[in-house]
C-alpha positions as CSV (number, residue, x, y, z in Angstrom):
1,M,-93.8,104.2,87.0
2,D,-90.3,103.4,85.8
3,V,-87.2,105.4,86.4
4,Q,-86.1,107.8,83.7
5,L,-82.6,109.3,83.4
6,P,-82.9,113.0,82.5
7,P,-80.9,114.4,79.6
8,M,-77.4,115.7,80.1
9,R,-77.3,119.5,80.4
10,S,-75.0,121.4,78.1
11,L,-71.7,122.5,79.4
12,D,-72.8,126.1,78.8
13,D,-75.8,125.6,81.1
14,F,-73.8,123.6,83.6
15,L,-70.7,125.7,84.1
16,L,-69.9,128.3,81.4
17,N,-71.5,131.4,79.9
18,S,-75.2,131.0,80.8
19,A,-74.5,129.5,84.2
20,R,-75.1,131.9,87.1
21,F,-73.5,131.4,90.5
22,S,-74.1,133.1,93.8
23,F,-73.3,132.3,97.4
24,P,-76.4,131.0,99.2
25,V,-77.9,133.0,102.1
26,L,-76.4,131.2,105.1
27,G,-79.1,132.4,107.4
28,D,-81.9,130.8,105.4
29,V,-81.1,127.1,105.6
30,Q,-84.4,126.0,104.1
31,R,-83.9,128.0,101.0
32,W,-80.3,126.8,100.6
33,N,-81.5,123.2,101.1
34,N,-84.1,123.6,98.4
35,R,-81.5,125.1,96.0
36,V,-79.2,122.1,96.5
37,I,-82.0,119.5,96.1
38,N,-83.4,121.1,93.0
39,N,-79.9,121.4,91.4
40,L,-79.1,117.8,92.3
41,L,-82.3,116.8,90.5
42,Y,-81.8,119.0,87.5
43,Y,-78.1,118.3,86.9
44,Q,-78.1,114.7,88.1
45,T,-76.9,113.3,84.7
46,N,-74.0,115.7,84.6
47,Y,-73.1,114.9,88.2
48,G,-73.3,111.1,87.4
49,I,-70.9,111.5,84.5
50,F,-68.5,113.5,86.6
51,L,-68.7,110.8,89.3
52,L,-68.3,108.0,86.7
53,V,-65.1,109.6,85.3
54,Q,-63.7,110.0,88.9
55,L,-64.5,106.3,89.5
56,L,-62.7,105.2,86.3
57,I,-59.7,107.3,87.2
58,G,-59.7,105.9,90.8
59,G,-60.2,102.4,89.5
60,Y,-57.2,102.7,87.3
61,F,-54.9,103.5,90.2
62,W,-56.6,101.7,93.1
63,L,-59.0,99.1,91.8
64,L,-59.2,96.8,94.9
65,K,-59.4,99.7,97.3
66,M,-62.0,101.4,95.2
67,L,-64.1,98.2,95.2
68,L,-63.7,97.9,99.0
69,C,-64.7,101.5,99.4
70,A,-67.8,100.9,97.2
71,F,-68.8,97.9,99.3
72,V,-68.4,99.6,102.6
73,L,-70.2,102.8,101.5
74,S,-73.0,100.7,100.0
75,F,-73.3,98.5,103.1
76,T,-73.4,101.6,105.4
77,F,-75.9,103.4,103.2
78,F,-78.3,100.4,102.9
79,G,-77.9,99.7,106.6
80,F,-79.0,103.3,107.3
81,V,-81.9,103.0,104.9
82,W,-83.0,99.7,106.5
83,A,-82.7,101.3,110.0
84,A,-84.8,104.3,108.9
85,D,-87.5,102.0,107.5
86,T,-87.7,99.8,110.6
87,Q,-87.1,102.3,113.4
88,A,-89.3,105.3,114.0
89,L,-86.6,107.2,115.9
90,V,-84.1,106.9,113.0
91,R,-86.8,107.9,110.5
92,R,-87.7,111.1,112.4
93,F,-84.0,111.9,112.8
94,R,-83.5,111.3,109.0
95,R,-86.3,113.8,108.2
96,K,-85.1,116.5,110.6
97,Q,-81.3,116.2,110.2
98,P,-80.5,115.0,106.7
99,T,-77.1,116.5,106.7
100,C,-76.1,114.8,109.9
101,C,-77.3,111.5,108.5
102,L,-75.2,111.9,105.4
103,L,-72.2,112.9,107.4
104,G,-72.8,109.9,109.7
105,I,-72.8,107.5,106.7
106,L,-69.6,109.0,105.4
107,L,-67.9,109.1,108.8
108,T,-68.9,105.5,109.5
109,S,-67.6,104.4,106.2
110,F,-64.4,106.4,106.7
111,S,-63.9,104.7,110.1
112,I,-64.3,101.2,108.7
113,L,-62.0,102.0,105.8
114,Y,-59.4,103.5,108.2
115,L,-59.1,100.2,109.8
116,A,-58.6,98.6,106.3
117,G,-56.0,101.2,105.3
118,S,-58.1,102.6,102.4
119,T,-58.8,106.1,103.5
120,T,-56.9,107.8,100.7
121,A,-58.8,106.0,98.1
122,F,-62.1,106.8,99.9
123,L,-61.3,110.5,100.2
124,L,-60.1,111.0,96.6
125,I,-62.5,108.7,94.8
126,Y,-65.7,109.2,96.7
127,T,-65.6,112.1,99.1
128,F,-63.9,114.7,97.0
129,P,-66.3,114.4,94.0
130,F,-69.3,114.5,96.4
131,L,-67.9,117.7,97.9
132,L,-67.5,119.3,94.5
133,I,-71.0,118.3,93.6
134,I,-72.5,119.8,96.8
135,I,-70.4,123.0,96.2
136,H,-71.7,123.3,92.6
137,A,-75.3,122.5,93.7
138,S,-75.0,125.1,96.5
139,L,-73.6,127.9,94.3
140,R,-75.6,127.4,91.0
141,L,-78.6,129.6,90.7
142,R,-81.7,127.9,89.2
143,N,-83.1,128.9,85.8
144,L,-86.6,128.6,84.4
145,R,-86.0,125.2,82.8
146,N,-84.6,123.9,86.1
147,K,-87.8,125.0,87.9
148,I,-90.2,123.5,85.3
149,E,-88.3,120.2,85.2
150,N,-88.2,119.9,89.0
151,R,-92.0,120.6,89.2
152,L,-92.6,117.6,86.9
153,T,-90.4,115.5,89.0
154,N,-92.1,116.8,92.2
155,I,-95.6,116.0,91.1
156,G,-94.6,112.4,90.2
157,L,-94.7,112.6,86.4
158,K,-91.0,111.6,86.3
159,R,-89.0,109.4,88.6
160,T,-85.3,109.8,88.4
161,P,-82.3,108.1,90.1
162,M,-81.5,111.2,92.1
163,G,-85.1,111.5,93.2
164,L,-85.0,107.9,94.5
165,L,-81.7,108.6,96.3
166,L,-83.1,111.8,97.9
167,E,-86.2,109.8,98.9
168,A,-84.1,107.2,100.6
169,L,-82.4,110.0,102.5
170,G,-85.8,111.4,103.6
171,Q,-85.8,114.5,101.3
172,E,-88.7,113.7,99.1
173,Q,-90.9,116.3,100.7
174,E,-88.3,119.0,100.0
175,A,-87.7,118.3,96.3
176,G,-89.2,120.9,94.0
177,S,-90.1,123.4,96.7
């Protein structure tokens, strides 16, 4: 089945009047994780456009550093995915500790870019938008359309870019729960 990009959600649904926000229950990590994953799947087009705008702005000011950051981040991510596909220990760790894996990818990339003198570009162009996306996905309460759309994605009727990314990070079993 081919990959489909979901429609962009309205600004009203994404941020304004009909959007409902609430702090997650910190004691229930599984529920918080499900909220984040489901919001990442539902609002992925909005998040993608936000990230694209940030990349365009960053590229305007620091084009070469942005390209270097993209190369290092991609190399680190694909290296991690390769290691998880070939090593059972890494695969188990990826499933049990997805947050640690993501932080490990970011910290490894940051360390390499520190040596190249591109940490400011990395933090402003890549890490800051990811942080804002995770904060929005953590605070945004799901609505009925969100739940229905995620069920369709979960049962395999739709394959999306974010679904593939979450699958690469070992979160496919969590999506839609």
